[in-house]
N, C-alpha and C positions, 0 to 999 in steps of 0.2 A: 556659263553659270558658275565659273570658278574665279574667285578673286585673284587678281594679279599679285605678284610678289610685292610686298610692301603694304598690302591691304590689312586693316585691323583684323586680328584673329589668326592670321597665318604667321605673324611674327617675323616677317622677312623685311629687312631694311628699316627705315626710320619709323614707320607707323606701327609695326607689330610688336610682339613681345621681345623681339631681338634688340630693340632700341637703336640709337644712332650708330652708324658705322664709322669707325676711325679708318684712316688711311692704311691700307694693307691688311685690314682685319677681315676675317671671314664673316659673312653675314650670319647673324643668329637666326636660327629657325624657330618657329613657334611650336606650341605644344601639340602633339599628335593625339588623335582619338585612339581608343583602345583597338587592338588588332586581335581578332579571333575568328575561328571557324566553328561551324556548328554541325552536330550530328546527333542522332538518337542513341541513347544508352541507358543503362540502369544507374540509380544513385550509387555513388561510391565506386562504380566500375571504372577501371582505367582504360582509356582509349588510346589508340596509337597517335602519337604527336609527331611534330616535325621540328627540327632545329632550324631556326633562321634568325638573323639579326633583326630585331624590331623593338622599338620603344627605348626609353631611357633605361640604363642599367639600374636595376632595383625597382623598376616600375612593375606593378602587379596587375597585368591585364587579366581578363576573365579566363579561368581555366589554367593558370600558371601552376606548375607543380615543381616540387623539389625532390631530391632523392630520399629514400628511406622506406619505412614500413607502410603498408596499406592501412588506411584508417578512414572511417566514415566521419566527415566533418559535421559539427553542430554549431550553429550560431555564427558561421563564417560571414564575413562581410562580402557583399557582392563583388564579383570580379576577382575573388581570391580563392577560387577552387571550391565553391560551396556545393557544386554538383558532382564532385568526384575528384580523384587524384590521389597523390601520395604525400605523406608527411612522415618525418621520422628523424633519424640521426645518421651522421656519417662522421668519420674522423675529422676533427677540427670544426665541426658544425654543432652548435648547441641544439638541444631538442626543440622542435617547433611545437608551440602550444596547439592543442586540439582546435580545429576550425581554421587554421592558418596555413596558407601555401606561400612558399618563398621561391623566388627564381634562383637557379644555379648561377653563381658568379663566374661566368665563363667568357671573359673577353668580349663583353657586349652582347653575347648571345643569350637568349632566354628560351626556355622550353615552353612551347605553346601546346596545350592540350585542348582537345575539343570538349566544350561543356556537355554535360550528360543530363538532358532533361527527361525525367520520368522513366518508366519502364520502357525498355528499348525494343522489345519484340512484339509483334501482333498477338502472339499467343499469351503474353504476360498480362496478368490482371492490372488494370490501370493504364494499359497502353493507350496513347493518344496519337491519332493520325497526324503526320506533319502537315503544316499549312502549305498553301500553294508556293511553288518555286518562284523566287524573286530574281528576275534577270536584271542585272545592273544596266542602266542606260549610259549613253555617252557621257553625260554630265557626271554620273557617279564615278565612271572610270577616270575621268580627268581629276576629279576631286581626290580620289584615292591615290593617284600618282603624286599629287601635291603633298598629301599627308605622308605618304611613304618617304618622299624626299625630306620632308620636315622631320619625320621620325629619325631617319638616318643621321641627319645633321645634328639634331639634338643629342642623339646617342653619342656621337663622336665628341661633341662638346663636353658633355657631362663625364664621359669616360676620361677625357683629357683632364678635367678638373680633379677627378678622383685619383687618377694615376699620378699627376704632378703633386697633389697635396699629400700623397702617402709618404713622400720623401721629406716632408717638412712637418715639424711638430706644430700642432694647432697653437694659435696665439692665445694663450690663456692669461698672460700677464695684463693684457689690456681689458678694460671694462667693456660691457656691451655698448655703452654710449660712445666710448672712444672708437670702437670698431665701426659703429654706424656713421659717425662723423667722417671717419676715414673713407668709408664707402660712398660718401656724398649723399646720405639720406637724412632728411629732416627728422629730428628727434622730437616727436610729439608726445604728449602725455600718454595717449593710447599706445604708442609704440614702446614707451618706457615700461608700461604695465605688461605689455606682451612679452618683452624681453626678460623682464623680471620673472614672469611666470614660466617661460621656457628655461631660464637659468635654474630655477628651482627644480624643474622636472628633470633636465638632462645633466645638471651639475657642472658641466664644462670640464675641460682639461683632460679627462681620462679617455684615451682613444681605444676603441675596440676594433681590431682588424678582423676578428672572427665573431661568429655568433650574432649575426645581424638579424635579430628577432624583433618583430613588431608585436607589442602587447596592445590589444584592442582598448582596454581601459585606459592605459597610458596615453594612447593616441587621442582618445576623446577629450582628455584634459589639455593636450597640446594643440588640438585643432583650432580653437578660437584664437590662440596666440599666433599661429601660422597665418590665419586669415588677416589679422590686423597688420602683421609684418608685411605680407605681400601687398596689401593695400598701399602702404607707405613706400615700399620699394617701387611698385608700379607707378605711383604718382611722381616719383623722382626720376622716371625714365630708365630705371635699371633693368638689366636683362635677367633672364632666368638663370643664366650662368652665374651672374653676380649674386643672385639670391642664394643659390646652392653654395657658392664660395664662402659667403659670409657665415652661414650656419656651420660649415665645416670648420672654419677658423674658431668658431665659438665652442662647438661641441664634439667635433671629430666625426668619424665615419658612422658612428652609431645612430646619427640623426637621419641618415639617408633613407632607410625604409619608411620613416614617418613622413618625410618630405615627399617621397614617391607616392605614398598613399594619399596625401593631401592633394597633390597635383592631379592624380587620377580622379578623385571625387570632384574637384573644382574645374575639370577640363572645359566644361561648357562656358563657365564664366571667364576663364583665362583665355580661351580661344575666340570668344565672341559668338559662338554658335547659339542659335535661338532654342534648339532642342538637343537633348542628348538621350542616349539609350537609357531606358528605365531598367535598373538593376534591382531585382526583387530581393527582399530579405528572406522570403519563403524559398524553399528548394523545389516547389512545384513548378513545372515548366510553363513558360509563356506560350500561349496558343499562337499568337501573332506578334510580329514585331511591334513593340510599344515604346513610345518616347515620353519624355517629361520636359517641360520648359526648363531651360538651363538655370534660370533664376530661382527655381523651386527645388532643384535636385538636391542641393545641400541641406535645405531645411527639411525636406522629406526624409532624407537619410538620417538626419539627427533625430527626428521623431521616432523612426523605426528602431534606431539603436537604443533610445530611451525605453521604448516598449519592451525590447529584449531584456533590458536590465530589470524590468518589473515582472515580466511573465515567463522569462526563459525563452526557449526555442519557440518561434512563432508557429511553426507547423504543429508541434505537439500541443501547444496552447489551443489552437483552433480545432485540432482533431478531438481533443478531450471535450471542449465546450460543445462541439457539434455531434459528439458521440459516434464518430466514424471508427470502425474496428481497427483500421490500420492506415498507414500513410498512402497506400495504393488507392484506397477508397477516397481519401481526401483529394489526392492529386487528380483522380478521375472526375471529381465534381467541380473543383475550383482550380483555375490557373494561378500562377504565382502572384500576379498583381491583384487578383481577387482575394487571395488569402491575406495579403498585406492589408487591404482595405477592411476586410471583415475583422481581422485582429484589432485594428484601431477602433472599429465601430463597437465591438464587444467590450473592449477595455474602457472606452469612454462611457458606455451605458452602465458599466459596473461601478463607475466612479463619478456618477452624477454630472456627466458632461455629455457632449454629443459630437458626432462626426458629420462633416459636410462631404459627401461622396460626390466630387465634382468632375469625375472622369468625362471625357468627351463622348459624343454619340458613338455607339457601336463597340464600346469596350467591355460590356458585360456587367453594368450596374445591377441588372435584373437579378442575377444570381446572388449578388451581395444582399439585395433586399429580401429575396426568398430565404436566404440563410439566416438573416436576422429574425424574420418571422418565425422560422422553425425553432431557432434558439429561444425566442421568447415563449413559444409554446412549451418548450422543455423546462422553462422556469415556472410553469404552472399558470401562465397568463393567457389571455385571449387578445392578442395584439390587434391594433387597428392599422390598416393600410389605406392611406389617402393617395389618390392620383388624379390626373387631369381628365382622362376619358375612360369610360367603362370597358372598352375593348382591350385595355391594358390588363384587365383581370385574366384574360386568356394567356397573355404573355407570362403572367406570374405562374400560372399552372405549368406552362412549358419549362420555366426556370426551376420550379419545384421538382419536376421530373429530371431536369439536368443535374440537380444536386442529390437525386435519389431520396427525396423526402416527401413525395406526393401522397404516400399513404397516410401521413399525419396531417394532411392539408384538407380540411373540411370547412370551407368558409361560409359565412352568412353574407349575402350581398345586400348592400344598401344602395338602391338606385331607383329609377322611375321607369325606364324603358326596358321592357323585358327582353326584346330582341338584342339591343345593344349591350345589355349587361350579362347575357348568357355567356358562361365560361365554356369555351370550346377547346377540344384537343386540336391544336393547330396542324397536326399531321393528318388526322382523319377527318376533321371538320365536325365530329360528333360533339353534342352538348354534354358536358360533364356536370355542371351545376347551373341551376336556373334561379331566377328571381322568384321569391315567394309571391303568391297572389296578394292583391291589395289589402284585403281584410286581415289576412294572416300576418302580413308584413307590419301593419299598423299595431296589431296586438303585440307582436314581438318588440317593437320599439318602446311601447309603454312598459313592458316587462323589464327591458334593459334600463329604462329610466328609473325604475323602482329598485331593481336588484343588481344592477351593474353586470359584472362579468358572469355571475352565476346564471343569469337569464339566457346566455347563449347555449347552455346545455351541451349537446354533442358537437356543436360548431366550434372549430378550433380558433377562428379569428373572424374579423369583420373587414370587408373590403368596401370602400366607398369613394366617391368623387367630390371635388370641391363644390360642385353645383348643388349638392345636397344640403349644404350649410350656408348658402348665400342669402337665405331669408332669416331675419332675426327671430330667435326663440321659437322656431318651428319644432315639431316633434323630433326630427332628426338631430337638431342641435341639442335638445334636452337629453336624448338618449346617449349621444356620444359624450356629453359632458360628464355623465355618470360613469360610463364605460372607461373613460380615459384615466380616471383616478388610479394612481399606483399601477399603471399599465405601460406597455411599450407601444410607441407610435412610430410608424414608418412613413415619412413624408416624401413621396415620389413627386418629381417635377415641382420641387419646393418653391420655385420662383412664382408659381401660380397661387401659393398659399400666402403670399406676402402682401404688404401694404397695411400700415398701422391704422389708416382711416377707413379701409373697406370693411364690409361686414365679415367677409371671410377672414381677413387678416386679424381683425380684432378678436373674433371668436377663437381662431387657432392659437393666438397668444394666450388666451385663458386656459384652454385645455392642455397646452404643452407645459404650462407651469405646474399642473397637477400630475403630469405623467412621471413614471418611474425612470424611463429612458427614451431617447429620441435618436433617430438617424435621419438626416436630410439627404436627398438624392436629386441632383440637378446638374446638367451640363452648362447651365448659365445662371449660377446661383446668385450672383450679385451684379447682373447686367444693369440694374437701376438702383440708386441709393434707397429708394422706398422699399426695396426688398429686404433690406438689412434687418429690420426689427424682428422678423420671424426667427432669426438665428440666435436669439438671446440665450438658448441653452448651451451655447459655446461660451468662450471667454469674452465674446463681444459684450456680454452683460456686465463685465467688470470695468467697462469704460466709465469714467467719472463724469457722466452727463446723461441727460434725459434722452428718450427716444427721439423726440423732435430735434433736439440739439445734435444728436449723432447723425441723423439724416441730413441736416443742414451742413454739418461739417464734411460729410462725404460728397455732397453736391459741390461745395466750395473747393474741396481738396482734389476733386476729379479723379482721374485714373491713377495718378501717383499714390494718392492716399489709399485707394482701394487695393493697389498692389502691395502696399505696406501691410495692410490688414490681412491680406491673403497670406503673405509670407509669415506673419506672426502666428496666424492660426495653423499654418502648415507645420511650423516648427514645434508647436504645442501638440501636434498629432490630432488636430481637430478639423483638418481639411486635407484632402488628397486629390491631386489632379494629374491624370496621365492623358496622353493623346494617341490617337491612332494615326499611323503614318500613311501618307498617300504616295510615298516613294514607289516608283516602278509600276504604278497603276496608270494605264494609258489615259491621257487627258488631252484633248485638243479642241480647237475652235474651228468650226467649218463655216467658211464664208461662201455664200451661194453666188458664184460668178456666172453660172449658166443663165440665170434669170435676171442678170443685172439690168439690161435694157428695159425689160418688162417692169421691174421694180421701180426704176427711176420714173418711167412714164406714169405708172399708177400712183406713185407717191406725189408727183407734181399735180396730178388731177385732183387728188383728195385734199392736199394741203391748200390748193387754190380756193376750194370751198371753205376750208377752215378759216382762211384769211378773210373771206367775205363775211363769215359769221362774226368774226372779231370786229370788223368794221361796223356791221349792223348793231352789234351789242353795245359798242361805245356810243353810237348815236342814240340808242334807246336809253342808256343810262343818263346821258346828258338831259334828255327830254324829261325823264322821271324826276331827276333832282331839281328840275325847274319848278316843281310843285312846292318845294320846301318853304320858300319865302311866302307863298300864298297861304300855306298852312300856319306858319308862325304869326302872320298878321291877321289871321282869322278870316281870310277872304274866301275859303272853301270849307265845306263840311264833309266832303268825301273826295276820294281820288279813285276814279274808275269804279265808282259804286261802293268803295270800302270806306266806312266812316272814319274820320280823323278828328282829333281835337287840336285846336290852335287858338291864337289870340289871347292866351292866358298870361297875365302879368305876374311875375315872381321877382321880388327884390328889384323892382324898377325896370325890368326888361321883359319883353314878350318871348314866350316859349310855346312849343307845340310839338306834336308828333313829327317824326321825320320819315321820309321814304327814300329807298334806294333799291338797288338790284345787285345780284351776284354777277361777277365778271367772268365771262367765258375764257378770256385770255389767261385767267389764273388756273384753269383746269385743262387747258388745251394740251398740256403735256400728257394727260391721261389718254386723250384721243390719239395722239401720236404713238403712244405705247401700244395701244390696241391695234393701230394700223400696222405697226411693225410685226406684231404677233400674227396678224392675218396674212401678211406677205410671206411669212415663213411656213405657214400651215402645209402647203403642198410639198415643200421640200422635206419637212419633218415626217410627213406621212410616207413619202417615197423611201426615205432612209430607214424608217421603222420597218417597213415591209422588206427591204433588202436585208436588214439585220435578222429578221425572222426567217427568211429563206436561207441565208448563208450562201456559201458557194462550195458545195462538196467537191467539185472537180479540182478546186485549188486548195482544198483542205481547210476552208473557212466554215466553222460550225455555226449553227443557228444561235442567236442571242435573244434574250427577252428584254424588250424595251421598257424602260420606266421613264415616261415622258413628263417632265416637270414644267408646269405653267404657273402663272400668278393670277392672271385675269380669267374669269370663267364666263363673262358676258351675261351673268344672270340678271343684273339690273337692266340691261338693254332688252332682254327678252321680256322681263316684267313690264317694261315700258310699252313694248309692242302689244302685249295683252291688254294693258290698261287703256291704250289708245284705240283698241278694237281692231287693230290690223291683223291679228291672228288670235286663235283660240285653240285649246286642246283638240286633237284629232285633225286639225287642219294640216295641209301640206307644209312641211317645215323646210324651207329652202331660202334662208335669209342671206343677204349680202351686205357688204360694207356701206353701200349707199344708204341703207336703212339706218345704220348707226349714225351717219351724218344727219339724217332726218331727226333722230332723237336729240342730238346736241342742239340742233336749230330750235326744236320745240321747247327745250328747257330754257331758252332765253326769254320766253314769253311769261315771265313771272317778275313780281316785284315784292318788296318787303316793307312793312310798316313797323317802326320802332316807337313804342309809347314814350312820351316825354317823362312819364313817372318812373321809367325804368322797366326792367324785365326784358325778356327775349323778343327778338323781332318775329313777326308773323308773316309767312309767305302767302301770296295771293296770285291768281292767274291774271294776265293782262288780256282783256277782250281785244281781239284783233281789230275790230272796227273803231276802238277808242284811240288807236295810234294815229299819228299824223300820216298824211298820204305818202310822204317821202319814205317813211319807215315801212309802210305797207308794201310799197313798190320794191324796196330792198329785200324784204322778206320773200315776196313772190318770186323775184328773180333767182334768189338762192334756192328756193323750192324747185324751180325748173331745172337748175343744174343738178340737183340731187336726184331728181326723177330720171334725168338722162343717164346718170351714173348707175342708178339702180337697175335700169333696163339693159345696160351694156356690160357691166362688170361681173366677173365671176369670183371676185375676192370674197371669201366667206365672212359672214357676220358672226358666226359661231364656230371659231376654229377647232374647239374640242370636238364638236359633233362632226365637223368635216373630216378630221383625222380618224375618228372612230369609223366613220362610214367607209373611208378608203381602205382601212385595215380589214374590216369585215368583208368588203368586196373582194379582197385578195385571198380570202379563205381562212383568216385567223380570227381569234376571239379577243376582245378587248373590253376592259371595264375602267371605271374611274372611282377615285376617292376625292370627292368634293362635296360641298354643301348645296349644290344646285337643286332647285325644286323642279324646274321645267327643263326637259332634255328632248333630244330627238329619239323617237322610237325607231330603231333600226331593225325591227323584225324582218322587214323587207328592205334591204339596204338601197334598193333602186327607188323606193318610194317612202322616204322618211316622213313621219308625221310628228307633231308636237304632242308630248304627253307629260303628265305630272307624276313625279316620283312620290311614292308613299313614304311616310315617316319610317315605316319598318324597313323599306328598301334603303333609305339613306343611313339607317342605323346598322345595316348588315356589313360593317367593315370586315369583321372576322371571316365571314363567308367569302368575301372578295379576296382577302389576303390568302386564305387557304387555297382558293382556286388558282391564284397566281403562283403560289409556291409548289403546288402539286400538279400543274399542267393544263387544266382545262382553259384557263385564262392565259393567253400568250403575251399580252401587253397591258400595261397599266398607265393611266394618266392621273396625275395628282397635283393639287395646288397646296397651299399652306395647311389644309386639312390633313394632308398626308405627310406632313413634316415630322410628326411625332407618333409614337405608338405603333410603328410598323417594323416588322423584321422580315424582309423579303430578299435576303441574301441567299447564297448557296449553302444553306445549312445542311449537314449530312442527313438530317432527319427528313428533309423535303424530297419529294419524288422527282421534281423537275430540277435537274442539275445544270440546265443551260446557263451560260454566263449572263449576268445581269448587265444591262447597258443603259446608263443614265443619258437621257437626251434632254439637254437644257434648252427649252424653247424661250423662256423668259427668266430673268434674274428676279429673285425676291429683293425688295428694297432693304429688308432687314437681313444682314449677312448671317446672323445666328439662325434664322429660319432656313436660309439657303443651305447652310452647313448641315443642319438637321436633316433636311431633305436628301442631301448627298449621302448622308450616313445610313440611310435606310437599306442600301444595297451593299454596304461595306462594313461588315460586322465581324465580331470575334467568332472564330471557328469555321469560317467559310472555306469551301473546298476549291473555289476559283476566285481569282481577283476580278472585280468588275471593271468595266470601261466607262469613260466619261467623255461626252462631247457636247459642246455648246454650239448653237446655231445662230448665225448672224446674216444680215444683209449688208450690202455696201452703202446703205443710206447713211449719210453723215450723222443724222440724229441718233443713230445707234452706237456710234463710236465712243462718245463720251461715257455713257453709262457702262459700256463694256470695259472701258479703260479704268473707270473707278472700281468696278467689280473685281477686275483682275489685280488691281493694286491691293485691294483688301485681302485677296486670296493668296497672293504670292508668297507670303511668309508662312502660309499653312500648307500649301501644296508644293511638293518637291519636284514635280515633273510636268509643268504646264508648258505646252507648245501650241503653235498655231499652224493652220493650213499654210503651206508655202505661198499661196496666192492671196492670203488674207492681209488686210491692213493691220492685223494684230500680230504680225510675224515677229515683232520685237518683243523681247521678254519684259523689258521695262517700258511700258507704254506711258508717255507723258500725259498727265491729266490736263487737257486743254483749257479747263476752267480752273486756273490757278491764280495766286496772288499777283504774279507778274502781269498776266493778261488783264486782271482787274485794274491794276495801276495804269497800264497803257490805255485801256478803254476810258478810264476816268480822266486821264490827261487829255485825250482826244476830245472828249465831250466838253471839258473846260475851255479848250482852245478853239472850239468850233461852235 
């Protein structure tokens, strides 16, 4: 997992920052990441540090301190001692401005102090428990070794530059352009402007050998010029040493602190890392390790620095706006990344703009949303909260308690399903707020329509879902239109409110225009260009084009243009995106070798029938299409009893209706996907039971499985009911042979498309109307399926099979899916089919509470469980067993899969979760697994495979690639 010497980003040899090597020259090492250690302590408290050589001289990693008097920093840049340390004076050293920490200039050694997050003792107010211990893996250790070597080499190189250049006066007689040409760098107009700007700032010529002080305001002015300069130096293949050397010749030693700061901030871009550690502007501690995409780190930092220029200290700004009595209360409620986001949100709403809170799943957007709602209430408003599902209202109550503002939270609920919309205490399961009765609810809506916010009376806010406004001009739309005027609106899962042509999107655009302030929250805010129009309250509205033109531009520009827009919004402080790191979380792929022979035999048996169905289907389609000439010529009035029109002359030619049929081969991949799921059911059930039992003798504790699936087989069960093969209260013991029967029956349909246009209409094919050869083919396939049905034990409903096995083992299991018909496992030995009530399907919060507090040991979920679930080891939950993600199927949409994974890996958890994907050795599964892992590898830091698995390689080649396409095409052309 470690790039070899010479790889981009490590800067060794020809490809890295070191540049080409001359004969006899020491290889240049690349830029190291920051080095620091962490411990708990109070703000401003000095912790014991250690002396060790690390980093470039003058580099300012997190927690660096210099000599002098103790002082509490304010407004310090991240990584420069903002959580404690010392600043002051010493003979020969100029006073260090408040909020700044400088390294001691001691022969390449710098003082590393442990950052001090929050109150440090459990007895102190505001104390926050540390997160779970993170144990580096082998890959981390190797990478750290490379970085340490790189750090040491870079330190030696730069120390050499500084030491040798101290004996030589800077070259001030030459102009910047002359020095650039001498350095072999192309002098572009942009570089000319950059050098002009830096020359005006630093003045050139005067060397300062003491008092190396960095002024933050001065640095902000110099930073864009450094960026343009590095861009040109890097393009010319110049090394970091040459970059430093040039600026020393120009400006002397006084430029070093500014260069060090610039390189620290740009480390991700300079080293080629995809993610870098997120450094908060707030001094509130981070609860968990948080990263930010390297290409957004600089823009985010710029936005936060501008915010500080406008509001002063971010913590004090948020504390005042939220009316917390002191910093300890603020830090107890919100982590540093949440404070940063909330500060941007409040500032934007105060200045007629909006923030897109785009943090990844599990980073705590809920507390930011709750804080904005509370802040809006303090402004005398009755804010509106939109979200996707009503069960998220309970999450909002949890977050209100988390920020200690639940006493001011008395919401009115706008929803339809009383059970789903009930707001529960997720710790106790008790209902805190209920949906008003129908009559009273309708009366309240009419009052809101007439009187706006005043009609809410004692209610502090209104909570609703997008489904309430998807019908044009209903009473809900009318009421919200009035309520939204001059009000604050919180748009959760904002991608679901999007789409300029949808009822929801068009309506939301209207009410947002009249709102006083807006915040958008979504982990996938711009996954589709059609989502963009809803964000017009940001600077997107300043694009010089109409909404349709903007959407078309984004479609044509693709990902690069979307990235540009994201960076621009980020720099303006209107978008913030951080990510939760999966580093050191166990993640592996388990390949079932034990049942290899069984799986191959079963798969061959099932796919033989699928091939027979494909052959039959092709013959059937050819037979059906044979009717089209007869219809066009007017020779038939019906096809298999269905009236058709034909023989009509239009513009000198005959036209008529056409008939065709769907092609089973186009959907056979779904059948294979379901087959693979069924093959894994027994193994997943066995491993889930093993996880629940643990192994106390060997110190392995019980874990709580979270089993992730995609298919629920609901349409298959519906088909069985429709065909009369089964009905509620019947014995429910279906197998895969019956699934094959469903696919065969589906082929007995055809479609008629009117010649006048319009949609095709599907009709059944009477069996006796088919030619004898087709009837025989069909009957032969039926016999094979009947034989399989009588002999196989491969489950036709894997979810119910797994639930049955877990219950038989003595554990409780539930599911979050949209299924209507399931197995009643009251007696697990005699399952029967039953219908779930709408109330039962809506009782998500009761299921979530049961899982978090212990009665429910395992949970199975499909895409319905990808959003709105917090089932991690939150300290408030009674059941603290480790959560164990068991991936039985991949979601085709990677965003949905990531959301599902994030349900058990969230901010504030007491234990890291584990992840395992299950596979068979069937070749049909290898490609989707390879594609999935390729999508995930840039996001997950510690992906491994079972040693016996075909996925043991970290970079699995995608077997369906452009090279294979060309070879296949050439072979077909030549044969």
